[in-house]
N, C-alpha and C positions, 0 to 999 in steps of 0.2 A: 345566590346560584345559575348560572346559566340553564337555560333547558334547552333541548331538543327536538323538533321534529322528525321523525325519520321518515315519513310521508316527502317535508320538506326536500330534504337532506336528496333523497332518491331521484327527486326531481331536478334538485342541483345538478345532477352527477350526470345526467343523463346529456344534460346542453353543455358540461364540460368534455363529457366524449365526444361531439359533435363537432369541438376546436378542431383546427388544424396543427396541432399540438401533438395529435397523434396519428401523425401520419404511418402507416405501414409497407413499407418496402422502400424502394431505392430513388433517393434525390433524382431528376431528369438531370442527365448529364453522363460525361465521363472524361475520367481523369486514370492516369496508368504509368506507372514507374518500368523501366525493367534495364537492367547490368549489363553492361556488354564489355568488348575489348578486355577479357579476361580479368574484369572488376576494376578497371581503371576511365570508365565512363558509364552515367546512367542518364539513360535517355526519359526525360519527364515530359506528356504530352497532353493537351486535355482539350476540347472543344471550351467554345464561350459559353453555353447554357446555363442561365442564371434562374433564381427562381424568389419572386419577389412575393412576398407577404404586403398587401392593401388594408387586410383586417385580417380579425381572429378567425374568418370562415372562408379567405378571397387569397387565394393563390394567382398568379399565373406563371409562364415561364417565359425567356424571352434572352438573345443573343446579344451579348453587353460587344461594346466597341471597342474596351481593353483586354489583355489576355486577363484569366485567373488564376495564371501562375506566377508566384513569387518566388523572388531571386534574393535571396539572404548569403552570401559571401560562398561558399561550396555547400550550401544546401538550398532545396529548391522545394514551397509548396505548394499545393493544390487542395482546392476545397468542392465537395459534392454538397450542394441545398442550398437552403434559404441565405443568399447572398449579404443581409443584415449582418445573420450569425457569423458568418466565413471572415468578412471582412471585418468587422468589431474583433472579432480575438484574435484576426492576423496584426490588426491596428495594438494591439496590448503585448505583443513578444519580437517588434523589431527589435528594441535593443538588446534581445537575448543572443547571446553567444555560443555555438556550438550545436549540435545537433539534440542531443539529449534535452536541453536546456528549452530549447526551444519546444520541443513534441510535449516535455512537462506543463509548461506555457499555455500550448493549446489544449491538455487535456483539462487543466484547472480553469479554462476560461468556456469549454463545453461545460462542465460541472457548476461552473459559477450561474451562465445563464439558465441552466436546466432548473437550479436550484431556488428561482426568481418565478419559475412558473410552478413549481410545486407548493412555495411560500405562497403564493394565489389560491391554490387551491385549498391549504390546511386552513388560510384565513377563511375562504368562502363556506367550506363545511363545516368547520369547527368553528369561525373566529378566535382561533389563536394562529400565532406566527408558526414556522417552519418549526426554529430548532424546540419552542414551547411544547410542540405537541410530540415532536418524536423524544424528547426529554422521558417522558410517560407521567409527566406532573403534573396529572388533569383527572377529570371526571370525564369525560367523553365516554357517551356508552359505547359498546363492544360492536353493535352493527354499524355506526358510524365507522369507528376505529377500519374496520373490514374494509368500508366503502373508500376510506382515504386510500389506504394503502392500495386496493385495486388500481384507483385513479393516479396513484402517484407510479406503479407499475409499469404505467403506459406510457409512461411520459417521453416525450421524443420532442427536439427541435431540430429536428430532420436536418442536420449538418452531419459530414466526417469529412477526415483531412487525411493525406497522403503527403508524407513527407520522407524526403529523399538527399541522400548526399552523403557526405565523407566526416565520420564522426573524427575526435580525438586522436583518436591513431588512425587517421588517415584510410579507413575501410569504407566501403560503398554498405551502406545502408536503406533498406525499405523499413518505413514504420507508418504503421496504418493507427490513425485516431476514429473511433466508433463514436455514436449520439450520445455515448453516456461518460466520454472523457477517458474510456480505457484504452490504455495503449497497447500496441504489439507487432513487436517485428517480424517481419515478413520476410527479412532478408533472404532467406535459405529456398524463396518459393523463385528467387530469379525476377521475376515479374508480379509482378499487382495492380491490377485496375480497379475502381469502386465507382459509384454510379449506375444507372439505371444499364448502359452497355456493357458492364462490366462480364454479363457472361458471355457474350459473342465476344468479347476482346481477348478473355481468358478462352475461350476455346480454340480460336486463331494460335495464339500462343501453342497450345497442345498439341491441336494439328499439324503444325508445320516444324512441332519438336524443336522449339526454342532453345539456345543455349548460349550460357552467358560470354563462350569463348569466341564468340562470332566479334567481328568488325567493329567499330565504332558505324564506318557509312552503312556496313548492315543491320548492323542495330536499329538505324534510325530510320531505316526504310523498310524493316521490318513492322515494328510499333506502329509506324504510319498505317501499315497493309492491316495491323491488328484493331487502328482508330476504326478505318473505313469499316471494319467488321460491324466495329463497334456502334455504327451507324443506324443497324440495321432495326429496332426497337424504335419506336417512338420515344422521342424526349433526348436525344442524344443530336447536338449543332453541329453544322459542317465546317465551321470557323474553327481552323487547328492552331496551336500553337506551340513551340517546340523547346524547351530548356535541355541542351547538353550540358551535363556537369560534371568538370574534369578532376583527375586526381592531382593537377596540378596547378588547381585552380584557374585555368583558363577557360571558363563558361562560354557558351554560344546561348545567345535567346532567339531564335528564330519566328517571328510574328507573323500571322495569318496573311499580312498586306506584303511582309517582303518577298525580293524577287526570288530569294533563296527557295523560300517555302511553293513558290509558284512553279518552280523547278522538280522540286517534291513531287508535285501534284500531276508535272508533265511524267515525270518516269513512272509517277506508278499507274497514269493511263496506258502508257506503252506496254508495260508489260501485262497491262490486262489484257489487251488487243492481242498481243503474241500468242496469250493463255488459250484466247478465243480460235484464235487460225488455227493452232496446234490441235485444238479440241474437234475443227472442221475436218482436220486430213485426218483424222483417226476414224473419224464415221465412213 
């Protein structure tokens, strides 16, 4: 029969809790989706900030050279968090067809990666694989069982996804998938940001009373302004990419380096200058 030392297990638990699997808070980035043009267009916008894990206890953020928005037909995908998990999970769903199937595949991918960590925890604390431990077919002391459940409850792979586009009924959708693989349809909000810039981005949409009936060009500029507001906190990158998803399937991908993105930036700066001038006149 296997013997357990509660003191030893407690020390192991403390070590596990120090690992970066237990990050609390939003990933350092901003990805946002907004419906416009009376539901005929969707603006998916993201920075390029990525989180790279170099060891169990060390991560760093950097701006990538390529967009982290992925276009799959009439569906766009953006992720916030650890680049390894984002890229790995996206690679598993590239052959999926349809928004719902893509969301399902991403949710399953997150759960699979999370289960790998949980399996590591159960093996470290009980020497049992995850399936065996949760089957209840063992004689693990109750104190250790409590420790395992406590550790497992905190497991996060620090990744979340925003999936947006047109579904099988050709209706605009926005879907949020959290770090446990839970899938939430947030279409009724009209807009939805994720990442560390979420609060400021959402604040802009709310303060200026965003409405999905505005035209596509207005929606694009509105989304860009919201993204710039989202840069206020630490951890949102300056580089910006935009995917305009249209009901007719004629999408437009505007990358940070494109001339059109430079024109959007110029329009944003001109507008800010006008606002500053008007404020001075009113003083």
